[in-house]
C-alpha positions as MATLAB code, in Angstrom:
seq = 'MNKFRQLFPHFVQALLNSYTQIFFSNSLVFGALIMLVTFFDFWAGLSGITAVLVANGLAYIIGFNRFNIRSGYYGFNSLLVGLGIGVYFKPGLELFLVIAFAALLTLFITIALEGVIGKYGLPYLSIPFLLGIWLVTLASRQFHHLEISERGIYSLNEMYMLGGVQMVNIYEWFNDLNLPTTITIYFRSLGAIFFQYHLFPGIIIAIGLIYFSRIAFLLSLLGFYSAYAYYSYIGANFDELTYGYIGFNFILTAIAIGGFFVVSSRYSFLWVILLTPLISFIITGFNTILATWQLSIYSLPFNIIVVMFLYTLRFRERFYLKPEMVLFQQYSPERNLYSQINNKNRFKNALYYQIYLPFFGEWTVTQAHSGNHTHKGDWRHAWDFEIVDENAKVYKGDGLKLEDYYCFNKPVLAPADGYIVEIIDYIDDNAIGEMNIQNNWGNTIVIKHLEGLYTKLCHLKKESIKVKSGDYVKKGDNIALVGNSGRSPIPHLHFQIQATPYIGSKTLDYPLGNYIRHYNGLFNFMSYDRPLQGDIVSNVQKNNTLNKAFNLIPGQSIQLKMQDKKQSRNEQFDWEVQSDIYNYTYIFCEQTNSKAYFHNDGNVFYFTRFEGNKRSLLFAFYLAAYKVLTGFYKGLQITDTLPPGELNNIVFLTLQDFIAPFYVFLKTEYKIDYVNIEDDFGKSEIHLKSEADAKIGNWIVKKFEFEIVIKNERFERLSIITNNRRIEVSEIESN';
ca = [
      18.133  -53.973  -37.200;
      17.037  -50.616  -38.643;
      13.388  -51.665  -38.386;
      13.943  -52.633  -34.757;
      15.463  -49.199  -34.031;
      12.550  -47.484  -35.725;
      10.022  -49.496  -33.726;
      11.936  -49.368  -30.414;
      14.071  -46.200  -30.398;
      16.304  -45.628  -27.352;
      15.821  -49.291  -26.393;
      18.919  -49.499  -24.153;
      18.151  -46.167  -22.457;
      14.610  -47.293  -21.696;
      15.909  -50.571  -20.273;
      18.586  -49.080  -17.987;
      16.441  -46.127  -16.910;
      13.801  -48.603  -15.744;
      16.334  -49.746  -13.141;
      17.843  -46.410  -12.175;
      14.459  -44.625  -12.015;
      13.774  -46.450   -8.738;
      16.350  -44.102   -7.183;
      14.962  -41.108   -9.144;
      18.005  -41.142  -11.411;
      18.674  -41.231  -15.140;
      22.311  -42.329  -14.831;
      22.825  -45.187  -17.273;
      25.958  -46.326  -15.415;
      23.999  -46.558  -12.174;
      21.227  -48.378  -14.042;
      23.669  -50.950  -15.431;
      25.086  -51.484  -11.938;
      21.622  -52.047  -10.459;
      20.731  -54.451  -13.256;
      23.892  -56.415  -12.457;
      22.894  -56.560   -8.779;
      19.477  -58.024   -9.595;
      21.261  -60.998  -11.182;
      22.837  -61.978   -7.859;
      19.720  -64.104   -7.788;
      19.933  -65.165  -11.428;
      16.304  -66.180  -11.872;
      15.058  -63.059  -10.097;
      17.251  -60.924  -12.358;
      15.959  -62.743  -15.441;
      12.376  -62.302  -14.225;
      12.967  -58.583  -13.691;
      14.488  -57.925  -17.092;
      11.720  -59.979  -18.732;
       9.097  -57.783  -17.080;
      10.886  -54.593  -18.211;
      11.199  -55.793  -21.806;
       7.526  -56.754  -21.910;
       6.369  -53.462  -20.384;
       8.574  -51.225  -22.542;
       7.956  -53.243  -25.686;
       4.188  -53.125  -25.298;
       4.330  -49.433  -24.381;
       6.102  -48.768  -27.720;
       3.712  -50.996  -29.709;
       0.573  -49.544  -28.115;
       1.885  -46.052  -28.807;
       2.468  -44.540  -25.370;
       4.646  -41.467  -24.892;
       8.188  -42.247  -26.082;
       9.824  -39.793  -23.711;
       8.210  -41.542  -20.740;
       9.281  -44.943  -22.078;
      12.863  -43.773  -22.616;
      12.933  -42.260  -19.124;
      11.941  -45.595  -17.557;
       8.630  -44.294  -16.194;
       6.665  -47.170  -17.705;
       9.208  -49.887  -16.929;
      10.364  -49.578  -13.319;
       7.121  -50.707  -11.662;
       6.927  -53.759  -13.897;
      10.586  -54.444  -13.076;
       9.799  -54.533   -9.350;
       6.836  -56.832   -9.917;
       9.005  -59.163  -12.008;
      11.746  -59.218   -9.364;
       9.241  -59.871   -6.575;
       7.563  -62.752   -8.387;
      10.887  -64.129   -9.629;
      12.296  -64.325   -6.094;
       9.185  -65.956   -4.666;
       8.611  -68.750   -7.196;
      10.710  -71.451   -8.798;
      11.708  -70.732  -12.418;
       9.759  -72.289  -15.259;
       7.746  -71.463  -18.363;
       4.627  -71.030  -16.236;
       6.401  -68.418  -14.106;
       7.581  -66.353  -17.069;
       4.094  -66.467  -18.611;
       2.688  -65.051  -15.351;
       5.465  -62.422  -15.273;
       4.661  -61.283  -18.832;
       0.998  -60.709  -18.042;
       1.823  -59.203  -14.634;
       4.068  -56.704  -16.444;
       1.187  -55.835  -18.797;
      -1.201  -55.397  -15.856;
       1.308  -53.164  -14.054;
       1.813  -51.104  -17.215;
      -1.940  -50.477  -17.494;
      -2.135  -49.549  -13.797;
       0.789  -47.148  -14.355;
      -0.965  -45.425  -17.273;
      -4.205  -45.192  -15.306;
      -2.505  -43.682  -12.256;
      -0.548  -41.295  -14.464;
      -3.876  -39.854  -15.556;
      -5.552  -39.918  -12.135;
      -2.716  -38.831   -9.832;
      -0.814  -36.911  -12.501;
      -3.614  -34.383  -12.991;
      -2.860  -33.141   -9.470;
       0.802  -32.768  -10.376;
       1.757  -35.686   -8.127;
       3.984  -38.704   -8.891;
       2.585  -42.238   -8.919;
       5.898  -43.574   -7.535;
       5.732  -47.353   -6.977;
       1.980  -47.543   -6.370;
       1.512  -49.568   -9.613;
       4.066  -52.066   -8.289;
       2.151  -52.460   -5.025;
      -1.186  -53.013   -6.738;
       0.382  -55.318   -9.326;
       2.303  -57.566   -6.939;
      -0.512  -57.750   -4.387;
      -3.007  -58.804   -7.072;
      -0.619  -61.370   -8.567;
       0.297  -62.717   -5.103;
      -3.352  -63.219   -4.182;
      -4.178  -64.762   -7.552;
      -1.116  -67.027   -7.588;
      -2.452  -68.956   -4.616;
      -4.734  -70.589   -7.125;
      -1.918  -71.278   -9.634;
      -1.006  -74.833   -8.674;
       1.782  -75.176  -11.239;
       3.779  -72.408   -9.554;
       6.042  -73.635   -6.766;
       7.506  -71.576   -3.928;
      11.259  -71.010   -4.355;
      13.813  -72.037   -1.733;
      16.713  -70.229   -3.409;
      17.158  -67.632   -0.675;
      18.060  -70.384    1.769;
      21.083  -71.455   -0.273;
      22.833  -68.152   -1.013;
      26.260  -69.787   -1.509;
      24.855  -71.965   -4.294;
      23.548  -68.847   -6.030;
      26.936  -67.114   -5.713;
      28.659  -70.210   -7.110;
      26.309  -70.226  -10.105;
      27.173  -66.584  -10.768;
      30.959  -66.671  -10.493;
      32.213  -69.960   -9.171;
      34.529  -70.249   -6.181;
      35.820  -66.675   -6.551;
      32.327  -65.230   -6.193;
      31.690  -67.439   -3.151;
      34.933  -66.216   -1.571;
      34.022  -62.582   -2.204;
      30.564  -63.137   -0.776;
      31.916  -64.797    2.364;
      34.585  -62.093    2.782;
      31.904  -59.422    2.946;
      29.813  -61.482    5.357;
      32.865  -61.979    7.597;
      33.522  -58.253    7.973;
      31.702  -58.246   11.322;
      30.185  -54.852   10.606;
      27.971  -53.227   13.255;
      24.408  -54.474   13.109;
      22.977  -51.147   11.934;
      25.412  -50.904    9.016;
      24.614  -54.475    8.009;
      20.871  -53.740    8.097;
      21.442  -50.519    6.106;
      23.226  -52.402    3.319;
      20.682  -55.225    3.358;
      17.861  -52.671    3.201;
      19.412  -51.150    0.073;
      19.606  -54.596   -1.514;
      16.044  -55.402   -0.429;
      14.737  -52.643   -2.722;
      15.556  -55.117   -5.510;
      14.659  -58.249   -3.522;
      18.306  -59.046   -2.790;
      18.512  -59.742    0.925;
      22.224  -60.265    1.527;
      25.051  -57.835    2.221;
      27.018  -57.807   -1.040;
      24.294  -56.316   -3.317;
      23.603  -53.557   -0.782;
      27.265  -52.539   -0.707;
      27.380  -52.352   -4.502;
      24.176  -50.284   -4.588;
      25.650  -47.936   -1.943;
      28.733  -47.454   -4.148;
      26.463  -46.772   -7.125;
      24.452  -44.322   -5.041;
      27.616  -42.384   -4.137;
      28.566  -42.324   -7.829;
      25.120  -41.066   -8.829;
      24.648  -38.515   -6.043;
      26.552  -37.683   -2.890;
      23.496  -35.886   -1.525;
      21.277  -38.931   -2.196;
      23.772  -41.121   -0.339;
      23.774  -38.728    2.644;
      19.984  -38.732    2.620;
      19.878  -42.524    2.565;
      21.978  -42.540    5.740;
      19.907  -39.779    7.323;
      16.653  -41.590    6.596;
      17.851  -44.944    7.887;
      19.613  -43.708   11.020;
      16.772  -41.330   11.892;
      14.571  -44.420   11.964;
      17.103  -46.313   14.069;
      17.348  -43.432   16.566;
      13.567  -43.081   16.760;
      12.984  -46.812   17.262;
      15.675  -46.918   19.934;
      14.348  -43.868   21.775;
      10.717  -44.992   21.983;
      11.638  -48.595   22.719;
      10.089  -49.960   19.520;
      11.091  -53.304   18.068;
      13.885  -52.647   15.597;
      13.475  -56.219   14.319;
      10.459  -54.822   12.486;
      12.908  -53.193   10.072;
      15.005  -56.331    9.684;
      11.967  -58.413    8.724;
      12.079  -58.194    4.945;
      14.487  -55.275    5.428;
      11.638  -52.836    4.891;
      13.884  -50.120    6.294;
      14.322  -49.133    2.650;
      11.063  -47.149    3.063;
      13.000  -44.655    5.196;
      15.830  -44.553    2.632;
      13.631  -43.935   -0.426;
      11.475  -41.399    1.412;
      14.569  -39.475    2.494;
      15.911  -39.276   -1.079;
      12.515  -38.277   -2.501;
      11.751  -35.603    0.097;
      15.320  -34.523    0.817;
      16.591  -33.863   -2.681;
      14.473  -35.055   -5.613;
      11.006  -33.502   -5.387;
      12.212  -30.901   -2.881;
      15.399  -28.835   -3.236;
      18.067  -30.061   -0.810;
      18.493  -27.729    2.142;
      18.535  -27.779    5.908;
      14.730  -27.569    5.724;
      14.418  -30.656    3.519;
      16.818  -32.552    5.782;
      14.753  -31.508    8.797;
      11.578  -32.792    7.147;
      13.259  -36.138    6.492;
      13.763  -36.462   10.259;
      10.257  -35.226   11.099;
       8.590  -37.677    8.719;
      10.396  -40.688   10.213;
       7.818  -41.366   12.978;
       5.002  -41.138   10.421;
       6.626  -43.844    8.311;
       6.962  -46.052   11.373;
       3.244  -45.597   12.195;
       2.313  -46.727    8.690;
       4.721  -49.683    8.792;
       3.346  -50.960   12.105;
      -0.296  -50.205   11.370;
      -0.476  -51.564    7.841;
       1.617  -54.618    8.705;
      -1.222  -55.612   11.025;
      -3.864  -54.979    8.368;
      -2.011  -56.688    5.496;
      -1.166  -59.708    7.652;
      -4.835  -60.674    7.359;
      -4.207  -61.461    3.670;
      -0.596  -62.589    4.241;
       0.711  -59.728    2.121;
       3.967  -57.837    2.612;
       3.892  -54.081    3.145;
       6.705  -53.552    0.590;
       7.012  -49.813   -0.269;
       3.544  -48.708    0.875;
       4.814  -46.370    3.663;
       7.178  -44.620    1.246;
       4.349  -44.029   -1.252;
       1.844  -42.746    1.304;
       4.238  -40.334    3.012;
       5.795  -38.883   -0.158;
       2.502  -38.339   -2.007;
       0.811  -36.939    1.108;
       3.715  -34.599    1.888;
       3.994  -33.247   -1.667;
       0.235  -32.736   -1.821;
       0.108  -30.824    1.463;
       2.974  -28.546    0.362;
       0.743  -27.250   -2.423;
      -1.635  -25.706    0.125;
       0.984  -23.409    1.677;
       0.147  -19.713    1.737;
       3.641  -18.597    2.799;
       7.148  -19.930    3.511;
       7.332  -21.388   -0.015;
      11.097  -21.808    0.235;
      11.088  -23.738    3.529;
      11.327  -26.245    1.912;
      11.346  -25.314   -1.771;
       9.803  -27.517   -4.446;
      11.913  -28.466   -7.477;
      10.615  -26.467  -10.444;
      12.455  -28.224  -13.258;
      13.427  -31.826  -12.595;
      17.020  -32.703  -13.533;
      17.154  -36.186  -11.933;
      19.941  -35.382   -9.518;
      19.728  -33.729   -6.088;
      22.952  -31.847   -6.876;
      21.786  -30.560  -10.249;
      18.384  -29.648   -8.803;
      20.058  -27.698   -6.000;
      22.777  -25.977   -8.042;
      20.387  -25.108  -10.854;
      17.806  -23.654   -8.487;
      20.445  -21.582   -6.662;
      21.781  -20.289   -9.968;
      18.348  -19.583  -11.420;
      17.412  -17.589   -8.348;
      20.384  -15.322   -9.021;
      19.898  -15.162  -12.770;
      16.117  -15.041  -13.030;
      15.046  -13.578   -9.711;
      12.914  -11.099  -11.668;
      11.441  -13.651  -14.063;
       7.968  -13.272  -12.533;
       7.904   -9.619  -13.570;
       6.193   -8.749  -16.827;
       8.674   -6.832  -18.967;
       7.901   -3.120  -19.191;
      10.121   -1.125  -21.573;
      10.998    2.551  -21.881;
       8.247    4.379  -23.834;
      10.442    6.246  -26.329;
      13.156    6.067  -28.995;
      16.726    7.182  -28.336;
      18.446    8.516  -25.226;
      16.411   10.379  -22.595;
      17.358   11.722  -19.177;
      15.480   11.041  -15.946;
      14.735   14.548  -14.653;
      12.614   13.276  -11.760;
      12.675    9.711  -10.422;
      10.938    7.886   -7.568;
      10.329   10.094   -4.526;
      11.384   13.090   -6.588;
      11.922   16.708   -5.619;
       8.696   18.063   -7.082;
       5.563   15.999   -7.642;
       6.483   12.355   -7.055;
       5.369   12.156   -3.442;
       3.277    9.948   -1.165;
       1.109    7.393   -2.966;
       2.328    8.735   -6.316;
       6.064    8.597   -5.594;
       6.920    5.619   -7.865;
       7.087    7.441  -11.194;
       9.550    8.919  -13.679;
       9.766   12.133  -15.686;
      11.816   11.916  -18.883;
      13.293   14.683  -21.060;
      15.910   14.926  -23.806;
      19.094   16.741  -22.778;
      21.892   17.978  -25.038;
      25.657   17.874  -24.453;
      25.432   21.157  -22.510;
      22.863   19.646  -20.091;
      20.117   21.852  -21.561;
      16.629   20.538  -22.385;
      15.924   23.156  -25.057;
      17.550   25.095  -27.854;
      17.502   28.845  -28.319;
      15.855   30.840  -25.564;
      13.478   28.054  -24.554;
      10.379   30.236  -24.671;
       8.463   28.197  -27.229;
       7.248   24.598  -26.907;
       9.090   23.735  -30.107;
      12.394   24.774  -28.515;
      12.296   21.723  -26.226;
      14.000   18.661  -27.618;
      11.385   16.209  -26.328;
       8.320   18.154  -27.490;
       6.438   16.443  -30.316;
       8.585   13.300  -30.026;
       6.836    9.896  -30.409;
       5.566    8.100  -27.306;
       5.689    4.298  -27.582;
       3.648    1.545  -25.989;
       5.885    0.207  -23.186;
       4.493   -3.341  -23.574;
       1.657   -5.242  -25.236;
      -1.804   -4.457  -23.881;
      -5.239   -2.884  -24.249;
      -5.985    0.839  -24.096;
      -8.397    1.365  -21.180;
      -8.408    5.158  -20.610;
      -7.702    8.195  -22.789;
      -7.799   11.984  -22.307;
      -6.916   13.933  -25.464;
      -8.634   17.337  -25.284;
      -6.529   19.409  -22.871;
      -4.580   22.335  -24.304;
      -0.800   22.388  -24.035;
       0.501   24.967  -21.581;
       2.695   27.878  -22.543;
       6.207   27.570  -21.100;
       6.167   28.174  -17.335;
       2.393   27.779  -16.949;
       0.519   24.813  -15.421;
      -3.039   23.444  -15.530;
      -3.785   22.441  -11.907;
      -7.444   21.561  -12.614;
      -6.423   18.843  -15.112;
      -3.364   17.672  -13.235;
      -2.360   14.712  -15.461;
      -3.040   16.432  -18.759;
      -3.616   14.318  -21.846;
      -3.152   10.720  -20.751;
      -3.152    7.112  -21.915;
      -3.650    4.124  -19.561;
      -2.749    0.674  -20.902;
      -3.712   -2.656  -19.344;
      -0.994   -5.308  -19.669;
      -2.137   -7.912  -17.146;
      -4.687   -8.126  -14.371;
      -3.373   -5.715  -11.773;
      -0.689   -4.242  -14.058;
      -1.224   -0.975  -15.937;
       1.011    1.795  -17.269;
       0.137    5.469  -17.543;
       1.710    8.098  -19.835;
       0.881   11.744  -19.133;
       1.304   15.391  -20.308;
       0.815   14.301  -23.937;
       0.265   16.743  -26.773;
      -3.354   17.685  -27.430;
      -5.063   15.597  -30.157;
      -1.849   13.621  -30.803;
      -3.115   10.287  -29.458;
      -3.284    7.738  -32.272;
      -5.301    5.027  -30.471;
      -8.736    4.749  -28.929;
     -10.105    2.997  -25.886;
     -10.298   -0.788  -26.424;
      -7.490   -0.915  -29.004;
      -4.803   -3.561  -28.628;
      -1.266   -2.217  -28.942;
       2.078   -4.002  -29.204;
       5.335   -3.018  -27.556;
       6.974   -0.196  -29.500;
       3.813    0.993  -31.287;
       3.710    4.784  -31.802;
       0.662    5.847  -29.748;
       1.045    9.620  -29.127;
       3.395   12.627  -29.001;
       5.075   14.306  -26.044;
       3.334   17.549  -25.044;
       3.011   20.007  -22.168;
      -0.526   19.514  -20.881;
      -1.689   19.360  -17.249;
       0.606   20.165  -14.341;
       3.634   20.581  -16.590;
       5.585   23.873  -16.831;
       7.875   22.513  -19.584;
       7.483   19.598  -22.016;
       8.292   16.190  -20.520;
       6.905   12.670  -20.403;
       5.504   11.367  -17.120;
       5.515    7.556  -16.879;
       4.255    5.343  -14.083;
       3.155    1.779  -13.399;
      -0.019    1.137  -11.392;
      -2.286   -1.672  -10.190;
      -5.647   -0.151  -11.177;
      -6.960    1.330  -14.452;
      -7.880    4.829  -13.277;
      -6.137    8.022  -14.313;
      -5.603    9.090  -10.691;
      -4.409    5.648   -9.513;
      -1.636    5.248   -6.968;
       1.727    4.211   -8.361;
       3.285    0.763   -8.113;
       6.952    0.149   -7.248;
       7.733   -1.973  -10.302;
      11.031   -2.311  -12.226;
      11.595   -1.669  -15.904;
      12.805   -4.552  -18.063;
      15.997   -4.418  -20.137;
      17.487   -1.005  -20.866;
      20.869    0.716  -21.331;
      22.267    3.343  -18.976;
      24.697    5.794  -20.622;
      27.436    7.701  -18.779;
      30.376    9.589  -20.335;
      30.558    7.247  -23.319;
      30.270    4.128  -21.129;
      27.343    1.744  -21.081;
      25.661   -0.412  -18.456;
      23.109   -3.063  -19.281;
      20.315   -2.800  -16.716;
      17.772   -5.568  -16.236;
      14.655   -5.218  -14.080;
      15.880   -2.072  -12.422;
      14.616    1.414  -11.587;
      16.317    4.396  -13.302;
      17.594    7.073  -10.929;
      17.423   10.833  -11.278;
      20.075   12.017  -13.707;
      20.378    8.681  -15.483;
      20.561    8.804  -19.273;
      18.680    5.763  -20.530;
      17.566    4.100  -23.736;
      16.005    0.880  -24.893;
      18.376   -1.753  -26.239;
      19.044   -1.001  -29.898;
      19.438   -4.306  -31.707;
      22.434   -4.832  -33.938;
      21.356   -6.663  -37.082;
      24.494   -8.821  -37.263;
      24.286   -9.931  -33.634;
      20.541  -10.383  -33.752;
      20.641  -12.593  -36.858;
      23.573  -14.668  -35.588;
      21.812  -15.507  -32.325;
      18.330  -15.856  -33.779;
      18.434  -19.658  -33.654;
      15.254  -21.304  -34.917;
      14.187  -24.970  -34.512;
      15.142  -26.876  -37.646;
      18.227  -24.759  -38.276;
      21.434  -26.738  -38.838;
      24.951  -25.457  -38.131;
      28.170  -27.024  -39.426;
      31.415  -26.194  -37.642;
      35.076  -26.992  -38.226;
      37.408  -27.249  -35.217;
      41.218  -27.023  -35.390;
      43.390  -27.951  -32.415;
      46.956  -27.276  -33.553;
      48.510  -28.467  -30.296;
      47.002  -31.939  -30.716;
      46.943  -31.813  -34.537;
      43.194  -32.404  -34.605;
      40.735  -31.313  -37.282;
      37.121  -32.219  -36.676;
      33.764  -31.266  -38.108;
      30.612  -31.015  -36.005;
      26.977  -30.886  -37.055;
      24.567  -29.107  -34.734;
      20.826  -28.764  -35.063;
      18.443  -26.429  -33.271;
      15.564  -28.463  -31.843;
      12.704  -28.120  -29.353;
      11.409  -30.662  -26.846;
       7.867  -31.649  -25.871;
       7.701  -28.633  -23.527;
       8.735  -26.267  -26.375;
      12.112  -25.561  -24.773;
      14.645  -24.868  -27.527;
      18.158  -26.274  -27.541;
      21.185  -26.887  -29.734;
      21.810  -30.600  -30.239;
      25.191  -32.123  -31.127;
      24.677  -35.635  -32.480;
      28.368  -36.638  -32.255;
      28.501  -36.038  -28.490;
      24.773  -36.473  -27.712;
      24.806  -33.102  -25.941;
      22.168  -30.407  -25.561;
      22.520  -26.721  -24.719;
      19.145  -25.174  -23.839;
      18.682  -21.474  -24.555;
      16.196  -18.617  -24.603;
      16.061  -15.408  -26.616;
      13.753  -12.667  -25.299;
      14.428  -10.359  -28.241;
      17.134   -8.355  -26.487;
      19.166  -11.029  -24.736;
      20.243  -14.489  -25.840;
      21.173  -16.719  -22.921;
      21.702  -20.397  -22.196;
      19.655  -21.929  -19.402;
      21.232  -25.373  -18.921;
      23.531  -27.944  -20.476;
      23.160  -31.716  -20.726;
      25.816  -34.072  -22.031;
      29.557  -34.159  -22.606;
      31.388  -31.265  -20.929;
      34.450  -31.881  -23.082;
      32.453  -31.195  -26.223;
      32.638  -28.188  -28.504;
      28.985  -27.485  -27.706;
      29.839  -27.063  -24.023;
      32.602  -24.607  -24.963;
      30.094  -22.604  -27.026;
      27.642  -22.765  -24.100;
      30.308  -21.155  -21.895;
      31.432  -18.647  -24.520;
      27.958  -17.304  -25.330;
      26.305  -17.924  -21.967;
      24.644  -14.508  -22.058;
      24.798  -12.140  -25.036;
      23.040   -8.817  -25.538;
      21.916   -8.532  -29.171;
      22.725   -4.817  -29.291;
      26.334   -3.657  -29.643;
      27.728   -1.068  -27.220;
      31.500   -0.730  -27.323;
      33.098   -1.258  -23.920;
      29.957   -2.815  -22.452;
      30.562   -5.693  -20.046;
      27.846   -8.146  -18.987;
      28.307  -10.535  -16.072;
      26.406  -13.616  -14.976;
      26.759  -16.759  -12.860;
      26.772  -20.445  -13.794;
      25.788  -23.405  -11.597;
      28.713  -24.372   -9.287;
      29.060  -27.790  -10.896;
      29.578  -26.594  -14.475;
      33.350  -26.064  -14.404;
      34.796  -27.102  -11.096;
      37.429  -29.727  -10.395;
      35.922  -33.149   -9.611;
      37.630  -33.288   -6.194;
      36.350  -29.866   -5.115;
      32.940  -30.591   -6.567;
      32.671  -33.899   -4.690;
      33.498  -32.133   -1.433;
      30.981  -29.436   -2.296;
      28.264  -32.011   -2.996;
      28.473  -33.426    0.500;
      27.854  -30.047    2.175;
      25.857  -28.322   -0.600;
      22.481  -28.433    1.233;
      24.036  -26.296    3.974;
      26.773  -24.196    2.335;
      28.030  -23.565   -1.210;
      31.675  -22.471   -1.383;
      32.201  -22.967   -5.128;
      31.376  -20.138   -7.543;
      31.367  -20.069  -11.334;
      31.322  -16.612  -12.908;
      30.899  -15.424  -16.495;
      31.561  -12.129  -18.233;
      31.511  -10.924  -21.824;
      33.113   -7.738  -23.206;
      31.975   -5.901  -26.345;
      35.362   -5.149  -27.866;
      34.951   -3.688  -31.343;
      32.659   -3.283  -34.334;
      33.633   -2.576  -37.919;
      30.862   -1.386  -40.231;
      31.132   -1.722  -43.991;
      28.061   -0.554  -45.907;
      25.630   -1.899  -43.307;
      27.489   -5.180  -42.775;
      29.196   -5.482  -39.419;
      32.138   -7.457  -38.117;
      31.829   -7.738  -34.355;
      34.506   -8.808  -31.866;
      33.524  -10.108  -28.428;
      35.593  -11.579  -25.610;
      34.194  -13.729  -22.828;
      35.484  -15.855  -19.985;
      34.172  -18.353  -17.453;
      35.950  -18.819  -14.114;
      35.498  -21.459  -11.434;
      36.378  -19.982   -8.038;
      36.794  -20.824   -4.388;
      36.532  -17.409   -2.770;
      38.828  -15.246   -4.917;
      41.028  -18.167   -5.965;
      40.457  -19.122   -9.608;
      40.492  -22.918   -9.861;
      39.772  -23.167  -13.584;
      39.565  -20.572  -16.343;
      38.264  -20.564  -19.911;
      38.726  -17.607  -22.262;
      36.947  -17.099  -25.575;
      37.103  -14.764  -28.541;
      34.036  -14.539  -30.768;
      34.004  -12.932  -34.204;
      30.638  -12.507  -35.923;
      30.545  -11.432  -39.541;
      27.902  -11.479  -42.265;
      25.277  -12.467  -39.654;
      27.076  -15.735  -38.803;
      29.846  -17.002  -36.537;
      33.080  -16.300  -38.367;
      35.363  -17.599  -35.617;
      35.347  -18.887  -32.050;
      38.683  -19.155  -30.225;
      38.835  -21.280  -27.087;
      41.810  -20.589  -24.814;
      42.501  -22.777  -21.783;
      45.627  -24.270  -20.173;
      47.890  -22.543  -22.745;
      45.961  -24.287  -25.485;
      44.108  -22.486  -28.262;
      41.374  -24.120  -30.330;
      39.963  -22.381  -33.390;
      36.402  -23.003  -34.555;
      34.761  -21.635  -37.675;
      31.271  -21.979  -39.066;
      31.157  -23.748  -42.425;
      27.459  -23.473  -43.131;
      24.183  -22.537  -41.438;
      20.731  -23.112  -42.874;
];
C-alpha cells in the first residue's frame, strides 16, 4: 500500500478532480456526485472510470507533472472519451481494450495541446476529447467485434439494475413531474455533458452545481435561456438543441466566460448573452460539415468560442476591467470574484515599485508637492526634508553656520535598488541665506531603478558622494551627505521621482512605499502615499523580535499546543512552512490539510489567501496575523479587509453569492493594535491585539478577537476569543 501511495500520490484527488474539472471545479464532493451520475448507465460509468484510471496512471508512470495530474487536468478529457465510447458500444473485453488505448491517445493529445496552446496562455479545454472521440469513432467503423449499444432505449432496465424497483419508481416520479419543456431540456442538457440523456442525472448535477457555486448555477441558467430566447426570437429550430442535448455548449460557455476565466460581473454576464448567437452559428454550421462524416458536434462550439474570446481579450488596449480576466485561478467563481475585489483594495498599488525615504530617523517635510517656494509647474511633484527639534526649529544656536543645522552632514541613503546614472559633486556649499542660481540643483545623484523610473537627490554636500556613475546600489546604502549646494539658502534634502535620467528632468507624481507618519506621539503606517507639508516621517524601523518571529522560511517547522478549557480539549498541531511550484510560500497544517499563503516584503508580513478547514487553528492564526508590521510603534493601529466569504454566516453568504456579480453587501474587516513592549537587555516581549469582523453595513454578524504575545523571537501565546469562548495556544518548538 505504501509503495502504491509513493507511485500514485493523491490518487483519489486525481480521480475525483477528473470529473469535477469538467465544470472548472476542484470540489471533491461535487466530483464524487458527478462520478455517481455517470453510473446511471452502469457500463458507461465503468468505461469512464476505466479511462480516467488509465490516463492518470500512465501520466504518473511516464512522469508528467503531479500537480496537473492531481488537479484532474490530464484525466477529464480521457473520462469524456471513455463515457462517449462506453455509451455507444456494448460492453465487452474488446470495448475496454479500445477504451484503454483511447485514453492513452487522449492523454498524449492533451500533453501536446498543453504545449501548443498553453504557450499562448490559453486553456485546451475539451479539445483533446473532441479529437480523441472523433478519431476513435471513425476508426471503430472498422472494428467488427464492437457492437452498437441499445441501452439508451431501455432506460427503466438500467434504473432497475442500479437500484431495483425503488430506483425505477424514483426515475418515473421525476419523469412524471410534467415540467415545462425548457426546464426539462435544461436538465437533460446538464446530464448530456456526461452522456446521460434522461432527466434524473441532470437534476442531480444541477444540485451539485448549486453546492459548488451559486454563480456557476446562475450562469448555467443564463447561458441556456439566452439561447432559448435567441432561438425563439429569430425563429430558429429549437429542436436543434434537443438533438443530443447539445445545449450544454451554452451552459459550459456561460460558466467559463461568466465566472471562471473572467471575473463575474455585469460585464461578464453581458458577454455571455452576446456570445450566444455565435455559439448557435457554430452549432448549425459545423453540424452540416460534420454530418458528412456522421460525427456529432459534441462540445466543439464551447471550445471555439471560449478560446477565441479569451485570445481576443489579450489584444485590448483599454477597458481591461470590462470584463476583467482572473489573475489567480481559485476554481470557484465566488472565490475568484471575492479575492479579486479584496486584492484590488489591498494591493491596488502593487504595480508600483517601492521607493523608500532616503534617510535615517525622523525628518519633517518642509515643502511638499506644489509647494510654496520652488515646487511649481513641471517640477511640482517633489519633497524637501529637514530635521526639526521639539521647538520646531531646524537649527541649534544662532543658525548662522552650516553645522548649526540638524540635517547638515547627515547620511543620504539610496531610496531603492538601482544604478547610478548621473552625478554632480563639485559645487560649493552656500553660506546660510545665499543661493547658487547658476547651478540650481547643486550636487546631485540620479539613480535608475527601472525603465522610466528614476530618483534624484539634490543640494548634497560638496565631495561627499560615495558612489560613481555606473555603480549598483542597494536600498539603504549610504551614498552621500546632506549639504547646502545650488538653490538652497539653508541645508535640506530635495528628493523627487522622475521618468527620465537627466538632472533637469520633470517630476513624476509617484507615491512612496511604506513609511511611518509621526504626530504628537501617535503613529500612522502609510503605504504608497505622498507625504504632506508638515508631516514628520521615517522609514519603518524593524523590531528584531517581531521581525524574527514573522520571518518564516520554507522548511521551517512549528509545533503548537492548543488548550480549550470550555470543551476540555488539549491538542498539538504541527505546521510546516512550504512553497509551491510558483514559489508562493505558505504554512501547511497536515492534520487539517490547510494552507495559509503569505508574503513578507521586509516591513510587512501579510497573508494573501487561505485554503482548507476554516475551523482549524491555522485559520485562526491567519485571521489573527492577517497583516503585521514588523516594526513596533506603541498605539499604532493597522487596518485591512478580508474577502467577504472568509467569515460570514453560510445563509448570508449564500444570498450574497447569488447577487455578488452585481452588488456585494458583506464586508469583512481586520485591525491590529500595537499594545505594549517590554525590553529586557535587548530581548523584547511584545503584546498585540487584533480582531476580524464580518459585517452587513455597520451590523457585526460575527466577531473574532485575538491577543498575541511574542517573546524571545517566537510566539509565546495566542489567545482566540469568540462567542464567550477563549482558546489558548502556545508555541512548543520552532526550527
